MIDRENKOL-831943 format. One record per residue: residue in one letter; x, y, z of N, C-alpha, C in turn. Coordinates in pm, whole numbers, padded with zeros to 5 digits, always signed. Example, Ala and Ser with C-alpha at 12.3 -4.5 7.8 and 13.67 -1.06 7.14 Angstrom:
<rs>
A+01319-00569+00780+01230-00450+00780+01320-00330+00780/S+01285-00225+00708+01367-00106+00714+01290+00003+00787/
</rs>
This chain:
<rs>
X+00107+07157+00697+00244+07118+00721+00246+06971+00764/X+00333+06894+00702+00343+06750+00732+00406+06728+00869/X+00354+06629+00938+00411+06592+01067+00540+06515+01046/X+00635+06532+01136+00764+06464+01126+00762+06338+01209/X+00853+06247+01174+00868+06123+01249+00922+06154+01388/X+00885+06073+01484+00937+06082+01619+01053+05983+01631/X+01163+06029+01685+01283+05945+01695+01287+05875+01830/X+01309+05744+01825+01326+05660+01943+01465+05599+01937/X+01528+05587+02053+01659+05522+02063+01641+05396+02145/X+01701+05287+02099+01692+05161+02171+01828+05093+02173/X+01865+05051+02291+01982+04967+02308+01929+04828+02342/X+01954+04732+02254+01898+04598+02271+02011+04497+02285/X+02012+04429+02398+02107+04320+02421+02038+04190+02378/X+02085+04133+02269+02024+04012+02214+02103+03890+02261/X+02032+03797+02322+02089+03668+02360+02005+03561+02292/X+02048+03518+02174+01975+03417+02098+02040+03282+02127/X+01988+03214+02225+02043+03086+02270+02024+02980+02162/X+01914+02985+02090+01886+02887+01985+01994+02887+01876/X+02050+03005+01846+02146+03018+01736+02287+03054+01782/X+02308+03064+01912+02440+03098+01964+02486+03237+01926/X+02393+03331+01924+02424+03470+01886+02403+03561+02006/X+02505+03637+02041+02499+03728+02156+02563+03860+02114/X+02485+03967+02114+02537+04097+02071+02449+04209+02123/X+02509+04328+02132+02436+04449+02168+02414+04530+02040/X+02294+04582+02027+02259+04662+01910+02210+04799+01956/X+02275+04904+01909+02231+05042+01935+02150+05085+01813/X+02022+05111+01833+01930+05133+01722+01858+05266+01733/X+01826+05322+01618+01744+05442+01609+01621+05406+01527/X+01505+05433+01582+01379+05406+01513+01311+05538+01484/X+01273+05558+01361+01193+05676+01324+01049+05629+01317/X+00967+05677+01408+00827+05636+01412+00742+05736+01335/X+00687+05690+01225+00599+05770+01140+00479+05816+01224/X+00424+05935+01200+00310+05983+01278+00190+05888+01280/X+00172+05808+01174+00058+05717+01172+00092+05578+01228/X+00217+05557+01267+00256+05427+01323+00225+05423+01472/X+00176+05309+01517+00145+05291+01659+00268+05239+01733/X+00265+05253+01867+00371+05194+01948+00377+05043+01927/X+00260+04983+01911+00252+04839+01891+00330+04796+01766/X+00308+04863+01656+00377+04829+01531+00527+04855+01542/X+00563+04968+01601+00705+05001+01617+00778+04896+01700/X+00714+04851+01808+00779+04753+01895+00784+04614+01830/X+00689+04583+01743+00698+04457+01669+00813+04463+01570/X+00836+04580+01510+00954+04596+01423+01082+04568+01501/X+01087+04621+01623+01204+04602+01708+01219+04455+01747/X+01109+04389+01782+01113+04247+01817+01154+04163+01697/X+01106+04197+01577+01143+04123+01456+01292+04134+01430/X+01349+04252+01453+01493+04269+01436+01567+04180+01535/X+01523+04178+01660+01589+04095+01762+01578+03946+01728/X+01462+03903+01680+01442+03763+01643+01532+03719+01528/X+01567+03812+01442+01645+03778+01322+01788+03828+01326/X+01832+03885+01436+01967+03940+01445+02074+03833+01422/X+02046+03710+01460+02143+03602+01442+02181+03581+01296/X+02098+03626+01204+02125+03608+01062+02242+03693+01014/X+02282+03791+01095+02407+03862+01064+02521+03762+01057/X+02520+03662+01145+02624+03559+01145+02590+03446+01049/X+02467+03395+01058+02433+03275+00981+02420+03301+00832/X+02372+03418+00792+02354+03447+00649+02468+03531+00590/X+02532+03613+00674+02633+03706+00622+02771+03688+00684/X+02788+03586+00767+02916+03564+00835+02967+03689+00906/X+02876+03766+00962+02913+03885+01038+02940+04008+00954/X+02935+03995+00822+02968+04107+00735+02844+04154+00660/X+02756+04222+00732+02634+04270+00671+02577+04386+00750/X+02465+04436+00704+02398+04548+00770+02255+04505+00802/X+02224+04504+00930+02089+04476+00978+02033+04608+01025/X+01924+04654+00962+01874+04788+00993+01725+04797+00964/X+01668+04909+01006+01529+04939+00977+01520+05008+00842/X+01414+04976+00767+01387+05044+00641+01324+05180+00668/X+01282+05244+00562+01222+05378+00575+01085+05374+00641/X+01027+05254+00653+00901+05242+00725+00779+05283+00644/X+00678+05333+00713+00550+05366+00649+00562+05476+00545/X+00665+05559+00553+00679+05667+00457+00728+05617+00321/X+00779+05493+00315+00825+05434+00189+00772+05290+00182/X+00651+05272+00130+00587+05140+00133+00660+05032+00054/X+00750+05068-00036+00825+04968-00113+00953+04925-00044/X+00980+04979+00075+01097+04940+00154+01055+04842+00262/X+01145+04752+00302+01112+04661+00411+01110+04736+00544/X+01043+04677+00642+01045+04734+00777+01179+04707+00844/X+01237+04592+00817+01370+04554+00864+01437+04482+00747/X+01568+04503+00731+01638+04432+00625+01776+04392+00671/X+01830+04291+00602+01968+04249+00620+02030+04244+00481/X+02135+04323+00462+02206+04324+00335+02350+04281+00359/X+02404+04201+00267+02544+04161+00280+02634+04268+00222/X+02764+04246+00226+02859+04348+00182+02851+04378+00032/X+02787+04290-00046+02773+04315-00190+02648+04399-00220/X+02563+04420-00119+02439+04494-00138+02319+04404-00161/X+02341+04272-00167+02232+04176-00185+02145+04175-00060/X+02013+04185-00078+01920+04178+00035+01901+04032+00071/X+01951+03995+00188+01942+03857+00234+01812+03833+00310/X+01762+03937+00378+01640+03924+00458+01555+04049+00441/X+01426+04029+00420+01328+04136+00406+01218+04106+00507/X+01192+04197+00598+01090+04177+00702+00980+04281+00686/X+00857+04233+00687+00738+04319+00684+00662+04299+00814/X+00602+04405+00865+00519+04399+00985+00379+04444+00945/X+00281+04365+00982+00143+04402+00951+00081+04308+00850/X-00005+04361+00767-00082+04279+00675-00062+04330+00532/X+00044+04284+00470+00079+04327+00335-00009+04261+00231/X-00012+04321+00113-00085+04263+00001+00001+04157-00067/X-00064+04063-00135+00008+03953-00199+00104+04002-00307/X+00069+04105-00382+00158+04156-00487+00284+04217-00428/X+00269+04288-00316+00387+04347-00250+00477+04237-00196/X+00419+04132-00142+00500+04020-00091+00571+03948-00206/X+00505+03933-00319+00568+03869-00435+00687+03953-00484/X+00671+04086-00487+00783+04173-00526+00899+04159-00428/X+00867+04156-00299+00971+04141-00197+01044+04007-00213/X+00969+03901-00242+01030+03769-00261+01124+03766-00382/X+01098+03851-00479+01186+03862-00595+01312+03943-00567/X+01309+04024-00462+01422+04112-00431+01513+04057-00320/X+01465+03960-00242+01540+03914-00125+01548+03762-00121/X+01650+03712-00055+01666+03568-00039+01556+03509+00050/X+01518+03584+00152+01419+03537+00248+01328+03653+00287/X+01197+03629+00291+01100+03731+00329+01019+03678+00447/X+01011+03757+00553+00933+03723+00670+00828+03831+00691/X+00707+03789+00726+00604+03885+00759+00548+03849+00895/X+00525+03954+00975+00474+03940+01111+00339+04011+01121/X+00229+03940+01089+00096+04001+01107+00058+04002+01254/X-00018+04102+01294-00062+04114+01434-00200+04177+01434/X-00261+04180+01550-00392+04242+01562-00503+04140+01544/X-00623+04182+01578-00737+04092+01577-00782+04055+01436/X-00748+04133+01336-00792+04103+01199-00691+04017+01123/X-00584+03974+01187-00480+03898+01117-00533+03766+01059/X-00620+03698+01132-00674+03571+01083-00757+03591+00955/X-00836+03697+00954-00917+03726+00835-00826+03758+00717/X-00723+03839+00741-00626+03873+00637-00562+03746+00582/X-00519+03655+00671-00449+03534+00629-00541+03442+00547/X-00664+03427+00589-00758+03343+00511-00775+03399+00370/X-00772+03528+00355-00790+03590+00224-00667+03585+00136/X-00549+03574+00195-00426+03584+00116-00350+03451+00106/X-00381+03358+00191-00304+03233+00201-00287+03162+00066/X-00392+03145-00008-00384+03076-00137-00300+03150-00239/X-00300+03281-00233-00226+03361-00331-00077+03368-00303/X-00034+03337-00181+00110+03343-00149+00170+03204-00128/X+00092+03100-00145+00141+02964-00119+00258+02926-00209/X+00264+02983-00329+00372+02951-00424+00504+03023-00393/X+00503+03118-00302+00623+03195-00270+00709+03114-00172/X+00806+03041-00225+00884+02947-00144+00976+03014-00041/X+01014+03138-00064+01104+03206+00030+01030+03299+00126/X+00899+03279+00139+00816+03358+00231+00781+03277+00355/X+00796+03341+00472+00749+03283+00598+00653+03383+00661/X+00547+03330+00722+00448+03413+00789+00443+03371+00935/X+00469+03466+01026+00472+03441+01171+00369+03529+01240/X+00266+03468+01295+00158+03539+01364+00203+03585+01501/X+00193+03714+01527+00222+03771+01658+00091+03773+01737/X+00084+03706+01852-00041+03707+01930-00082+03849+01968/X-00211+03876+01961-00262+04011+01988-00225+04059+02128/X-00238+03973+02227-00205+04014+02364-00057+04046+02379/X+00028+03967+02313+00172+03993+02318+00210+04122+02249/X+00144+04151+02137+00171+04275+02065+00133+04396+02150/X+00021+04387+02220-00022+04497+02306+00072+04514+02425/X+00121+04402+02478+00216+04409+02590+00349+04471+02546/X+00391+04441+02423+00512+04503+02369+00498+04654+02362/X+00381+04700+02322+00357+04845+02309+00378+04916+02442/X+00351+04848+02553+00367+04909+02685+00514+04933+02719/X+00606+04867+02648+00750+04886+02672+00807+05008+02598/X+00730+05066+02508+00779+05175+02422+00807+05301+02504/X+00929+05352+02486+00972+05478+02545+01067+05544+02445/X+01086+05674+02459+01175+05744+02365+01319+05694+02375/X+01362+05652+02493+01494+05594+02513+01476+05462+02586/X+01519+05352+02523+01493+05220+02578+01622+05140+02597/X+01632+05071+02708+01737+04974+02737+01665+04840+02748/X+01680+04754+02646+01602+04631+02639+01691+04508+02632/X+01636+04398+02680+01701+04269+02668+01608+04179+02588/X+01664+04108+02492+01587+04014+02410+01654+03878+02419/X+01581+03781+02469+01632+03645+02480+01546+03554+02393/X+01611+03481+02304+01542+03385+02217+01584+03246+02262/X+01485+03168+02304+01513+03032+02348+01394+02943+02314/X+01423+02831+02250+01322+02735+02209+01211+02802+02126/X+01252+02894+02040+01158+02960+01950+01076+03071+02013/X+01093+03097+02141+01019+03203+02209+01109+03324+02230/X+01047+03441+02230+01118+03566+02255+01073+03623+02388/X+01169+03647+02476+01144+03718+02601+01205+03856+02582/X+01121+03957+02592+01162+04094+02564+01132+04176+02688/X+01231+04246+02743+01205+04322+02864+01294+04442+02880/X+01258+04527+02977+01334+04648+03005+01392+04651+03146/X+01395+04537+03212+01446+04530+03349+01335+04532+03451/X+01232+04611+03429+01119+04619+03522+01002+04534+03473/X+00983+04528+03342+00873+04452+03284+00927+04362+03174/X+00856+04253+03149+00896+04167+03038+00774+04110+02969/X+00794+04077+02843+00689+04023+02758+00744+03895+02696/X+00665+03790+02701+00704+03665+02637+00617+03644+02514/X+00682+03625+02400+00612+03605+02274+00640+03466+02220/X+00535+03394+02192+00548+03268+02121+00472+03284+01990/X+00548+03300+01885+00489+03325+01754+00438+03194+01694/X+00333+03205+01614+00276+03089+01547+00312+03097+01399/X+00374+02992+01347+00411+02992+01204+00291+02950+01121/X+00248+03038+01031+00139+03009+00941+00189+02956+00808/X+00306+02997+00765+00365+02948+00640+00514+02943+00656/
</rs>
């Protein structure tokens, strides 16, 4: 019998000072049995980092949501679609293959990938040359220590605050906080 996804609820208050975006997001995350807390929380952080694009890319008229996740590898981890159904933003978490990233770049205006973990540097050295031609792709390295600290915030019901200032993300639950400074590789 197949294991079912575990449902997490998150209320995230986003204060993106860099982009002048302030909003509360009530989110439901379905965590696949093989997904770690670390990966799930990076998906949540990626959504918070890009929430401002609801205004900047869609003028407030779009849908920012989680994709089907690990159970549907051809879906983004996070996406932003405008009212016409056009995918404006496609977000991947982890270490995708170059062919999957090329397909995503053909389907969306902008593709972001957030690699994490100790093997991310090895992955990037192997794939960098093959994705250099993808002009709408950005690669943002999540520091390993920050990713692990994010995992410690994971709970079935979360009340979180996300502040983006000067390119850094401060993510916390009132008692604990994690500061992430992502490194842009592409």
